[in-house]
N, CA, C and O of each residue as an XYZ file, in Angstrom:
728
protein
N    -126.484   -156.163    -32.636
C    -127.278   -157.171    -33.319
C    -126.607   -157.530    -34.648
O    -126.088   -156.659    -35.347
N    -126.624   -158.782    -34.977
C    -126.097   -159.279    -36.250
C    -126.975   -158.787    -37.403
O    -128.201   -158.783    -37.289
N    -126.363   -158.376    -38.501
C    -127.123   -157.911    -39.669
C    -127.752   -159.103    -40.377
O    -127.045   -160.006    -40.824
N    -129.057   -159.106    -40.477
C    -129.790   -160.133    -41.209
C    -130.360   -159.461    -42.449
O    -131.404   -158.810    -42.393
N    -129.662   -159.625    -43.570
C    -130.064   -158.928    -44.793
C    -131.204   -159.614    -45.537
O    -131.757   -159.052    -46.482
N    -131.553   -160.819    -45.116
C    -132.655   -161.524    -45.773
C    -133.457   -162.317    -44.753
O    -133.384   -163.546    -44.722
N    -134.227   -161.615    -43.911
C    -135.067   -162.357    -42.970
C    -136.073   -163.229    -43.723
O    -136.344   -162.999    -44.901
N    -136.609   -164.209    -43.050
C    -137.533   -165.170    -43.664
C    -138.652   -164.464    -44.422
O    -139.022   -164.892    -45.515
N    -139.185   -163.408    -43.863
C    -140.132   -162.538    -44.558
C    -140.353   -161.286    -43.714
O    -140.122   -161.276    -42.505
N    -140.801   -160.248    -44.381
C    -141.242   -159.015    -43.730
C    -142.670   -158.806    -44.220
O    -142.955   -158.987    -45.404
N    -143.563   -158.430    -43.320
C    -144.978   -158.457    -43.657
C    -145.734   -157.304    -43.006
O    -145.504   -156.976    -41.842
N    -146.637   -156.696    -43.768
C    -147.636   -155.781    -43.211
C    -148.914   -155.958    -44.025
O    -149.005   -156.884    -44.831
N    -149.899   -155.089    -43.827
C    -151.189   -155.273    -44.497
C    -151.107   -155.109    -46.019
O    -151.970   -155.621    -46.732
N    -150.092   -154.408    -46.528
C    -149.993   -154.135    -47.957
C    -149.054   -155.068    -48.703
O    -149.377   -155.543    -49.792
N    -147.888   -155.333    -48.115
C    -146.854   -156.097    -48.812
C    -146.241   -157.173    -47.932
O    -146.204   -157.066    -46.706
N    -145.764   -158.208    -48.600
C    -144.952   -159.232    -47.952
C    -143.681   -159.344    -48.775
O    -143.731   -159.478    -49.998
N    -142.536   -159.290    -48.095
C    -141.241   -159.396    -48.748
C    -140.645   -160.751    -48.405
O    -140.500   -161.105    -47.235
N    -140.303   -161.502    -49.444
C    -139.690   -162.812    -49.294
C    -138.279   -162.776    -49.866
O    -138.041   -162.099    -50.866
N    -137.338   -163.492    -49.252
C    -136.000   -163.568    -49.856
C    -136.099   -164.040    -51.306
O    -136.766   -165.031    -51.602
N    -135.435   -163.328    -52.195
C    -135.461   -163.668    -53.613
C    -134.698   -164.964    -53.846
O    -133.602   -165.159    -53.321
N    -135.301   -165.856    -54.651
C    -134.688   -167.153    -54.981
C    -134.554   -167.262    -56.492
O    -135.301   -166.620    -57.230
N    -133.607   -168.072    -56.958
C    -133.448   -168.235    -58.415
C    -134.742   -168.630    -59.120
O    -134.989   -168.200    -60.247
N    -135.556   -169.430    -58.478
C    -136.795   -169.879    -59.126
C    -137.856   -168.776    -59.239
O    -138.912   -169.001    -59.830
N    -137.591   -167.592    -58.682
C    -138.512   -166.454    -58.792
C    -138.320   -165.666    -60.087
O    -139.055   -164.715    -60.351
N    -137.332   -166.059    -60.896
C    -136.985   -165.248    -62.068
C    -138.188   -164.973    -62.976
O    -138.500   -163.813    -63.244
N    -138.856   -166.009    -63.447
C    -139.925   -165.818    -64.444
C    -141.046   -164.940    -63.902
O    -141.552   -164.067    -64.607
N    -141.429   -165.169    -62.658
C    -142.509   -164.381    -62.063
C    -142.112   -162.908    -61.935
O    -142.921   -162.017    -62.194
N    -140.866   -162.660    -61.537
C    -140.411   -161.282    -61.388
C    -140.177   -160.634    -62.754
O    -140.455   -159.449    -62.942
N    -139.669   -161.410    -63.694
C    -139.470   -160.852    -65.026
C    -140.806   -160.483    -65.680
O    -140.866   -159.529    -66.455
N    -141.862   -161.217    -65.382
C    -143.181   -160.877    -65.917
C    -143.577   -159.459    -65.495
O    -144.237   -158.752    -66.257
N    -143.186   -159.043    -64.303
C    -143.433   -157.675    -63.842
C    -142.456   -156.720    -64.521
O    -142.857   -155.669    -65.020
N    -141.179   -157.081    -64.540
C    -140.103   -156.202    -65.009
C    -140.085   -155.986    -66.520
O    -139.401   -155.085    -67.004
N    -140.812   -156.785    -67.256
C    -140.752   -156.704    -68.723
C    -141.527   -155.516    -69.296
O    -141.590   -155.357    -70.515
N    -142.103   -154.699    -68.458
C    -142.827   -153.491    -68.891
C    -141.815   -152.348    -69.067
O    -141.250   -151.888    -68.074
N    -141.570   -151.876    -70.299
C    -140.569   -150.822    -70.516
C    -140.841   -149.533    -69.749
O    -139.903   -148.814    -69.403
N    -142.109   -149.228    -69.477
C    -142.434   -147.976    -68.794
C    -141.957   -147.966    -67.337
O    -141.751   -146.896    -66.764
N    -141.782   -149.128    -66.744
C    -141.259   -149.190    -65.370
C    -139.873   -148.565    -65.314
O    -139.517   -147.925    -64.324
N    -139.106   -148.745    -66.353
C    -137.686   -148.378    -66.337
C    -137.378   -147.035    -66.997
O    -136.210   -146.654    -67.071
N    -138.381   -146.309    -67.476
C    -138.124   -145.104    -68.256
C    -137.357   -144.031    -67.489
O    -136.678   -143.219    -68.118
N    -137.433   -143.991    -66.162
C    -136.676   -143.005    -65.387
C    -135.472   -143.623    -64.663
O    -134.684   -142.898    -64.055
N    -135.326   -144.917    -64.720
C    -134.206   -145.582    -64.055
C    -132.919   -145.365    -64.846
O    -132.969   -145.070    -66.040
N    -131.770   -145.508    -64.192
C    -130.492   -145.325    -64.892
C    -130.318   -146.256    -66.097
O    -129.752   -145.849    -67.111
N    -130.802   -147.505    -65.998
C    -130.717   -148.420    -67.133
C    -132.123   -148.644    -67.665
O    -132.895   -149.432    -67.119
N    -132.437   -147.945    -68.727
C    -133.784   -147.973    -69.292
C    -134.084   -149.271    -70.037
O    -135.218   -149.492    -70.464
N    -133.077   -150.132    -70.196
C    -133.261   -151.382    -70.933
C    -133.497   -152.594    -70.034
O    -133.464   -153.727    -70.517
N    -133.730   -152.386    -68.762
C    -133.915   -153.528    -67.852
C    -135.172   -154.333    -68.173
O    -135.338   -155.434    -67.648
N    -136.036   -153.827    -69.000
C    -137.209   -154.594    -69.416
C    -136.810   -155.733    -70.361
O    -137.548   -156.707    -70.508
N    -135.643   -155.607    -71.001
C    -135.171   -156.659    -71.911
C    -134.682   -157.855    -71.102
O    -134.010   -157.687    -70.084
N    -135.008   -159.033    -71.541
C    -134.689   -160.253    -70.788
C    -133.195   -160.365    -70.485
O    -132.823   -160.667    -69.351
N    -132.338   -160.127    -71.471
C    -130.899   -160.285    -71.244
C    -130.373   -159.285    -70.217
O    -129.507   -159.624    -69.410
N    -130.882   -158.075    -70.242
C    -130.462   -157.049    -69.289
C    -131.028   -157.370    -67.910
O    -130.341   -157.214    -66.900
N    -132.280   -157.819    -67.868
C    -132.880   -158.168    -66.578
C    -132.193   -159.391    -65.971
O    -132.097   -159.496    -64.748
N    -131.722   -160.301    -66.791
C    -130.982   -161.459    -66.253
C    -129.773   -160.996    -65.448
O    -129.490   -161.553    -64.388
N    -129.051   -159.977    -65.938
C    -127.915   -159.422    -65.197
C    -128.392   -158.776    -63.887
O    -127.790   -158.978    -62.833
N    -129.480   -157.996    -63.967
C    -130.063   -157.362    -62.788
C    -130.430   -158.421    -61.747
O    -130.122   -158.271    -60.565
N    -131.084   -159.481    -62.191
C    -131.523   -160.553    -61.300
C    -130.322   -161.293    -60.699
O    -130.335   -161.644    -59.520
N    -129.301   -161.524    -61.501
C    -128.078   -162.177    -61.009
C    -127.474   -161.341    -59.875
O    -127.079   -161.888    -58.845
N    -127.402   -160.032    -60.060
C    -126.900   -159.150    -59.010
C    -127.758   -159.205    -57.756
O    -127.251   -159.145    -56.637
N    -129.069   -159.321    -57.961
C    -129.986   -159.412    -56.818
C    -129.724   -160.677    -56.015
O    -129.628   -160.630    -54.788
N    -129.609   -161.786    -56.693
C    -129.346   -163.061    -56.002
C    -127.998   -163.011    -55.291
O    -127.893   -163.410    -54.131
N    -126.974   -162.526    -55.974
C    -125.629   -162.477    -55.389
C    -125.523   -161.488    -54.238
O    -124.628   -161.614    -53.402
N    -126.416   -160.508    -54.177
C    -126.355   -159.517    -53.099
C    -126.630   -160.131    -51.729
O    -126.153   -159.624    -50.713
N    -127.390   -161.212    -51.697
C    -127.743   -161.833    -50.424
C    -128.719   -161.002    -49.610
O    -128.934   -161.278    -48.429
N    -129.319   -159.979    -50.233
C    -130.252   -159.126    -49.506
C    -131.476   -158.736    -50.305
O    -132.171   -157.785    -49.946
N    -131.756   -159.459    -51.391
C    -132.857   -159.093    -52.289
C    -134.165   -159.766    -51.889
O    -134.190   -160.843    -51.294
N    -135.252   -159.081    -52.243
C    -136.587   -159.570    -51.931
C    -137.488   -159.552    -53.147
O    -137.364   -158.697    -54.024
N    -138.391   -160.508    -53.184
C    -139.543   -160.500    -54.082
C    -140.660   -159.898    -53.256
O    -140.944   -160.373    -52.156
N    -141.297   -158.861    -53.769
C    -142.364   -158.182    -53.041
C    -143.700   -158.644    -53.598
O    -143.923   -158.626    -54.809
N    -144.582   -159.055    -52.705
C    -145.916   -159.486    -53.114
C    -146.977   -158.615    -52.455
O    -146.745   -157.998    -51.415
N    -148.131   -158.581    -53.079
C    -149.320   -157.962    -52.505
C    -149.796   -158.909    -51.407
O    -150.116   -160.063    -51.691
N    -149.847   -158.450    -50.173
C    -150.227   -159.314    -49.054
C    -151.616   -159.911    -49.247
O    -151.845   -161.066    -48.888
N    -152.531   -159.155    -49.800
C    -153.915   -159.634    -49.932
C    -154.079   -160.677    -51.033
O    -154.854   -161.622    -50.884
N    -153.342   -160.507    -52.151
C    -153.549   -161.401    -53.299
C    -152.424   -162.415    -53.490
O    -152.618   -163.438    -54.146
N    -151.247   -162.135    -52.919
C    -150.089   -163.006    -53.123
C    -149.373   -162.750    -54.437
O    -148.357   -163.385    -54.719
N    -149.879   -161.840    -55.237
C    -149.298   -161.531    -56.549
C    -147.933   -160.839    -56.382
O    -147.780   -159.950    -55.545
N    -146.958   -161.253    -57.181
C    -145.658   -160.582    -57.194
C    -145.823   -159.217    -57.842
O    -146.353   -159.101    -58.947
N    -145.354   -158.166    -57.127
C    -145.541   -156.798    -57.628
C    -144.224   -156.047    -57.800
O    -144.222   -154.937    -58.331
N    -143.093   -156.629    -57.359
C    -141.832   -155.922    -57.518
C    -140.718   -156.541    -56.716
O    -140.794   -157.689    -56.277
N    -139.662   -155.733    -56.533
C    -138.472   -156.209    -55.844
C    -137.709   -155.028    -55.254
O    -137.816   -153.899    -55.733
N    -136.940   -155.309    -54.207
C    -136.027   -154.341    -53.611
C    -134.939   -155.140    -52.912
O    -135.034   -156.363    -52.800
N    -133.907   -154.452    -52.444
C    -132.857   -155.190    -51.744
C    -132.059   -154.322    -50.796
O    -131.958   -153.105    -50.951
N    -131.495   -154.999    -49.805
C    -130.466   -154.434    -48.946
C    -129.132   -154.710    -49.619
O    -128.951   -155.768    -50.223
N    -128.195   -153.775    -49.525
C    -126.860   -154.016    -50.057
C    -125.855   -153.096    -49.371
O    -126.218   -152.122    -48.711
N    -124.596   -153.434    -49.548
C    -123.478   -152.615    -49.075
C    -123.559   -152.268    -47.585
O    -123.387   -151.115    -47.190
N    -123.823   -153.281    -46.778
C    -123.831   -153.078    -45.330
C    -122.414   -152.796    -44.853
O    -121.478   -153.516    -45.201
N    -122.262   -151.742    -44.053
C    -120.967   -151.389    -43.472
C    -121.111   -151.498    -41.953
O    -121.682   -150.623    -41.302
N    -120.588   -152.577    -41.415
C    -120.729   -152.857    -39.988
C    -120.039   -151.806    -39.129
O    -120.549   -151.441    -38.069
N    -118.884   -151.314    -39.573
C    -118.135   -150.324    -38.802
C    -118.885   -148.993    -38.749
O    -119.037   -148.407    -37.677
N    -119.354   -148.517    -39.904
C    -120.070   -147.243    -39.955
C    -121.556   -147.380    -39.635
O    -122.267   -146.386    -39.490
N    -122.012   -148.623    -39.527
C    -123.419   -148.934    -39.227
C    -124.359   -148.301    -40.255
O    -125.357   -147.666    -39.914
N    -123.994   -148.503    -41.545
C    -124.822   -148.022    -42.648
C    -125.259   -149.196    -43.516
O    -124.584   -150.224    -43.582
N    -126.382   -149.028    -44.171
C    -126.902   -150.030    -45.104
C    -127.610   -149.284    -46.227
O    -128.202   -148.227    -46.007
N    -127.546   -149.838    -47.415
C    -128.261   -149.251    -48.545
C    -129.515   -150.065    -48.844
O    -129.536   -151.285    -48.683
N    -130.543   -149.374    -49.275
C    -131.746   -149.997    -49.817
C    -131.870   -149.481    -51.239
O    -131.814   -148.274    -51.474
N    -132.038   -150.387    -52.181
C    -132.126   -149.930    -53.558
C    -132.544   -151.005    -54.523
O    -133.036   -152.067    -54.142
N    -132.333   -150.696    -55.800
C    -132.699   -151.593    -56.898
C    -134.197   -151.917    -56.851
O    -134.611   -153.025    -57.192
N    -134.990   -150.954    -56.432
C    -136.418   -151.164    -56.219
C    -137.214   -150.869    -57.490
O    -136.954   -149.889    -58.188
N    -138.180   -151.727    -57.774
C    -139.134   -151.444    -58.847
C    -140.456   -152.116    -58.511
O    -140.508   -153.105    -57.780
N    -141.522   -151.550    -59.066
C    -142.877   -152.066    -58.865
C    -143.632   -152.087    -60.178
O    -143.346   -151.315    -61.092
N    -144.596   -152.981    -60.253
C    -145.534   -152.975    -61.377
C    -146.237   -151.625    -61.412
O    -146.515   -151.036    -60.367
N    -146.522   -151.138    -62.611
C    -147.173   -149.828    -62.719
C    -148.519   -149.783    -62.003
O    -148.947   -148.717    -61.562
N    -149.186   -150.920    -61.883
C    -150.480   -150.952    -61.181
C    -150.329   -150.593    -59.700
O    -151.324   -150.331    -59.024
N    -149.103   -150.581    -59.196
C    -148.840   -150.257    -57.787
C    -148.429   -148.813    -57.579
O    -148.385   -148.343    -56.443
N    -148.131   -148.114    -58.635
C    -147.658   -146.737    -58.519
C    -148.747   -145.855    -57.916
O    -149.927   -146.004    -58.234
N    -148.340   -144.939    -57.046
C    -149.266   -144.010    -56.427
C    -150.114   -144.627    -55.325
O    -151.048   -143.997    -54.828
N    -149.794   -145.844    -54.946
C    -150.525   -146.556    -53.887
C    -149.551   -146.832    -52.740
O    -148.362   -146.547    -52.877
N    -150.012   -147.369    -51.632
C    -149.146   -147.518    -50.443
C    -148.080   -148.628    -50.499
O    -147.406   -148.864    -49.496
N    -147.913   -149.301    -51.618
C    -147.010   -150.448    -51.665
C    -145.554   -150.067    -51.408
O    -144.900   -150.685    -50.568
N    -145.038   -149.071    -52.109
C    -143.639   -148.678    -51.943
C    -143.389   -148.176    -50.520
O    -142.433   -148.599    -49.870
N    -144.226   -147.296    -50.048
C    -144.078   -146.750    -48.701
C    -144.115   -147.881    -47.662
O    -143.332   -147.883    -46.712
N    -145.010   -148.818    -47.848
C    -145.143   -149.934    -46.904
C    -143.915   -150.838    -46.916
O    -143.430   -151.252    -45.863
N    -143.416   -151.139    -48.110
C    -142.211   -151.977    -48.204
C    -140.998   -151.266    -47.619
O    -140.211   -151.867    -46.888
N    -140.850   -149.983    -47.943
C    -139.715   -149.222    -47.402
C    -139.789   -149.165    -45.878
O    -138.765   -149.285    -45.205
N    -140.986   -148.982    -45.328
C    -141.132   -148.940    -43.871
C    -140.678   -150.257    -43.252
O    -139.962   -150.258    -42.251
N    -141.086   -151.363    -43.834
C    -140.658   -152.672    -43.323
C    -139.137   -152.811    -43.378
O    -138.505   -153.249    -42.416
N    -138.564   -152.432    -44.512
C    -137.122   -152.580    -44.683
C    -136.348   -151.636    -43.758
O    -135.350   -152.031    -43.155
N    -136.808   -150.399    -43.649
C    -136.114   -149.428    -42.795
C    -136.210   -149.852    -41.335
O    -135.211   -149.816    -40.617
N    -137.393   -150.253    -40.888
C    -137.540   -150.720    -39.506
C    -136.615   -151.898    -39.230
O    -135.974   -151.960    -38.180
N    -136.548   -152.823    -40.169
C    -135.654   -153.973    -40.004
C    -134.193   -153.523    -39.968
O    -133.427   -153.972    -39.116
N    -133.810   -152.648    -40.879
C    -132.413   -152.197    -40.970
C    -131.966   -151.493    -39.696
O    -130.815   -151.635    -39.283
N    -132.848   -150.748    -39.080
C    -132.458   -150.025    -37.874
C    -132.293   -150.935    -36.661
O    -131.994   -150.459    -35.566
N    -132.481   -152.215    -36.845
C    -132.123   -153.181    -35.811
C    -130.619   -153.407    -35.743
O    -130.115   -153.910    -34.738
N    -129.887   -153.037    -36.813
C    -128.436   -153.251    -36.851
C    -127.675   -152.094    -37.486
O    -126.445   -152.130    -37.532
N    -128.361   -151.079    -37.973
C    -127.708   -149.932    -38.614
C    -128.247   -148.633    -38.022
O    -129.316   -148.609    -37.413
N    -127.495   -147.563    -38.208
C    -127.911   -146.240    -37.734
C    -128.273   -145.291    -38.874
O    -128.890   -144.249    -38.656
N    -127.877   -145.670    -40.106
C    -128.156   -144.839    -41.278
C    -128.568   -145.754    -42.429
O    -127.909   -146.757    -42.704
N    -129.667   -145.397    -43.099
C    -130.085   -146.086    -44.315
C    -129.842   -145.126    -45.471
O    -130.251   -143.966    -45.434
N    -129.172   -145.634    -46.493
C    -128.762   -144.833    -47.649
C    -129.503   -145.314    -48.889
O    -129.758   -146.507    -49.057
N    -129.842   -144.367    -49.750
C    -130.493   -144.657    -51.024
C    -129.719   -143.946    -52.123
O    -129.403   -142.765    -51.980
N    -129.404   -144.640    -53.227
C    -128.820   -144.032    -54.426
C    -129.927   -144.061    -55.482
O    -130.425   -145.127    -55.842
N    -130.300   -142.889    -55.967
C    -131.400   -142.808    -56.931
C    -130.909   -142.074    -58.174
O    -130.304   -141.005    -58.084
N    -131.177   -142.660    -59.320
C    -130.761   -142.051    -60.578
C    -131.184   -140.597    -60.656
O    -132.288   -140.237    -60.248
N    -130.298   -139.762    -61.185
C    -130.559   -138.318    -61.266
C    -131.839   -138.011    -62.047
O    -132.503   -137.012    -61.769
N    -132.188   -138.842    -63.004
C    -133.389   -138.620    -63.795
C    -134.631   -139.312    -63.260
O    -135.700   -139.219    -63.863
N    -134.504   -140.001    -62.140
C    -135.629   -140.765    -61.604
C    -136.419   -139.901    -60.612
O    -136.347   -140.102    -59.400
N    -137.155   -138.962    -61.141
C    -137.915   -137.998    -60.336
C    -138.955   -138.710    -59.479
O    -139.148   -138.351    -58.318
N    -139.625   -139.711    -60.035
C    -140.650   -140.451    -59.291
C    -140.079   -141.026    -58.000
O    -140.678   -140.873    -56.935
N    -138.927   -141.686    -58.087
C    -138.319   -142.301    -56.899
C    -137.778   -141.251    -55.934
O    -137.839   -141.437    -54.719
N    -137.252   -140.152    -56.465
C    -136.761   -139.081    -55.596
C    -137.900   -138.518    -54.752
O    -137.746   -138.334    -53.544
N    -139.029   -138.247    -55.376
C    -140.175   -137.711    -54.638
C    -140.688   -138.719    -53.617
O    -141.039   -138.354    -52.495
N    -140.730   -139.982    -54.010
C    -141.232   -141.016    -53.102
C    -140.351   -141.152    -51.866
O    -140.864   -141.298    -50.757
N    -139.033   -141.106    -52.042
C    -138.135   -141.282    -50.907
C    -138.143   -140.050    -50.009
O    -137.976   -140.164    -48.795
N    -138.334   -138.881    -50.599
C    -138.444   -137.667    -49.789
C    -139.712   -137.686    -48.936
O    -139.712   -137.178    -47.815
N    -140.792   -138.269    -49.461
C    -142.052   -138.342    -48.717
C    -141.932   -139.189    -47.451
O    -142.684   -138.988    -46.497
N    -140.996   -140.131    -47.438
C    -140.855   -140.945    -46.224
C    -139.764   -140.415    -45.291
O    -139.430   -141.054    -44.293
N    -139.211   -139.245    -45.623
C    -138.283   -138.607    -44.698
C    -136.821   -138.656    -45.060
O    -135.988   -138.190    -44.283
N    -136.470   -139.207    -46.223
C    -135.067   -139.219    -46.625
C    -134.639   -137.816    -47.052
O    -135.427   -137.053    -47.610
N    -133.386   -137.496    -46.781
C    -132.824   -136.187    -47.085
C    -131.705   -136.360    -48.106
O    -130.857   -137.243    -47.970
N    -131.711   -135.515    -49.121
C    -130.651   -135.565    -50.126
C    -129.340   -135.123    -49.484
O    -129.269   -134.078    -48.838
N    -128.302   -135.942    -49.673
C    -127.002   -135.670    -49.051
C    -125.893   -135.431    -50.059
O    -124.778   -135.082    -49.672
N    -126.172   -135.611    -51.345
C    -125.131   -135.372    -52.331
C    -125.443   -136.007    -53.668
O    -126.517   -136.568    -53.882
N    -124.477   -135.904    -54.557
C    -124.568   -136.481    -55.896
C    -123.248   -137.174    -56.196
O    -122.185   -136.690    -55.808
N    -123.315   -138.301    -56.882
C    -122.094   -139.012    -57.262
C    -122.394   -139.999    -58.385
O    -123.539   -140.388    -58.616
N    -121.349   -140.381    -59.058
C    -121.462   -141.431    -60.047
C    -121.539   -142.761    -59.286
O    -120.737   -143.026    -58.390
N    -122.502   -143.573    -59.655
C    -122.716   -144.849    -58.962
C    -122.830   -145.940    -60.013
O    -123.501   -145.764    -61.031
N    -122.184   -147.052    -59.769
C    -122.236   -148.154    -60.722
C    -123.087   -149.280    -60.168
O    -122.783   -149.844    -59.117
N    -124.150   -149.603    -60.879
C    -124.993   -150.723    -60.511
C    -124.366   -151.998    -61.040
O    -123.545   -151.959    -61.956
N    -124.745   -153.109    -60.476
C    -124.167   -154.417    -60.795
C    -124.086   -154.639    -62.304
O    -125.108   -154.738    -62.984
N    -122.859   -154.717    -62.817
C    -122.643   -155.030    -64.217
C    -123.120   -153.973    -65.196
O    -123.298   -154.277    -66.376
N    -123.334   -152.744    -64.750
C    -123.821   -151.683    -65.617
C    -122.845   -150.508    -65.603
O    -121.993   -150.410    -64.720
N    -122.973   -149.635    -66.572
C    -122.110   -148.451    -66.646
C    -122.452   -147.483    -65.510
O    -123.608   -147.409    -65.093
N    -121.471   -146.748    -65.009
C    -121.738   -145.744    -63.961
C    -122.692   -144.662    -64.465
O    -122.651   -144.275    -65.633
N    -123.539   -144.187    -63.575
C    -124.479   -143.116    -63.894
C    -124.541   -142.133    -62.727
O    -124.202   -142.478    -61.596
N    -124.974   -140.915    -63.010
C    -125.126   -139.916    -61.955
C    -126.315   -140.284    -61.080
O    -127.412   -140.537    -61.577
N    -126.084   -140.312    -59.774
C    -127.123   -140.616    -58.802
C    -127.184   -139.528    -57.754
O    -126.192   -138.853    -57.479
N    -128.356   -139.365    -57.173
C    -128.522   -138.508    -56.008
C    -128.519   -139.431    -54.794
O    -129.164   -140.479    -54.798
N    -127.792   -139.033    -53.764
C    -127.721   -139.810    -52.534
C    -128.701   -139.238    -51.528
O    -128.791   -138.023    -51.352
N    -129.429   -140.115    -50.875
C    -130.368   -139.753    -49.827
C    -130.063   -140.613    -48.612
O    -129.491   -141.696    -48.739
N    -130.444   -140.136    -47.438
C    -130.290   -140.970    -46.246
C    -131.379   -140.661    -45.234
O    -131.993   -139.595    -45.245
N    -131.590   -141.622    -44.370
C    -132.468   -141.492    -43.215
C    -131.658   -141.948    -42.008
O    -131.086   -143.038    -42.011
N    -131.613   -141.118    -40.986
C    -130.929   -141.462    -39.751
C    -131.904   -142.170    -38.815
O    -133.090   -141.846    -38.769
N    -131.389   -143.125    -38.083
C    -132.218   -143.867    -37.132
C    -132.901   -142.910    -36.155
O    -134.080   -143.080    -35.844
N    -132.176   -141.919    -35.675
C    -132.746   -140.976    -34.707
C    -133.889   -140.169    -35.312
O    -134.848   -139.845    -34.611
N    -133.805   -139.841    -36.591
C    -134.890   -139.114    -37.251
C    -136.091   -140.024    -37.498
O    -137.238   -139.605    -37.340
N    -135.825   -141.260    -37.882
C    -136.881   -142.218    -38.172
C    -137.717   -142.525    -36.933
O    -138.933   -142.693    -37.015
N    -137.052   -142.596    -35.798
C    -137.736   -142.950    -34.560
C    -138.425   -141.762    -33.898
O    -139.101   -141.934    -32.884
N    -138.268   -140.565    -34.447
C    -138.900   -139.390    -33.849
C    -140.410   -139.407    -34.116
O    -140.862   -139.997    -35.098
N    -141.180   -138.766    -33.251
C    -142.638   -138.756    -33.435
C    -143.095   -138.118    -34.741
O    -144.211   -138.378    -35.189
N    -142.258   -137.288    -35.361
C    -142.661   -136.609    -36.585
C    -142.173   -137.322    -37.849
O    -142.195   -136.739    -38.933
N    -141.732   -138.583    -37.718
C    -141.218   -139.330    -38.873
C    -142.299   -139.428    -39.961
O    -143.496   -139.442    -39.671
N    -141.838   -139.495    -41.235
C    -142.699   -139.441    -42.405
C    -143.717   -140.548    -42.564
O    -144.639   -140.397    -43.366
N    -143.604   -141.652    -41.845
C    -144.593   -142.708    -42.016
C    -145.583   -142.623    -40.893
O    -146.517   -143.422    -40.831
């Protein structure tokens, strides 16, 4: 199957993911401008407009970014993206994810990840996540859906300095098993 990194939309009862467009900047920045969202992320300054502009530029250029909305209200609540698809190794990364604090501890992240992982396994066999070493919240969240830590490495985000990240992955065969985390 051909890799479709930005389907028209992905939808479930909690979230709807739409391909990110340049005109989504202000709405997404309104969510991202909360400094507490970024306190555990590798770049703690992404709440600043100039820093977020670089983040958003990378999202648009990735060709795999999404604006995440609350399915019930239509409100923009965050963003995530597919990136670094390797057709030969059949791997894809999911990352650069953030949510409004009002969504933390609720089913939004798990629901969005499930949609993205299910979609990715249509053309990949392994989904990879790079999570900042200090981002305990995201590490715990990804472990809850069945990702396994596979290593540590310096990782450079779009236009940012390299930082230590923990690598996690989910194998298609594990995801499709009856005991999968979702």
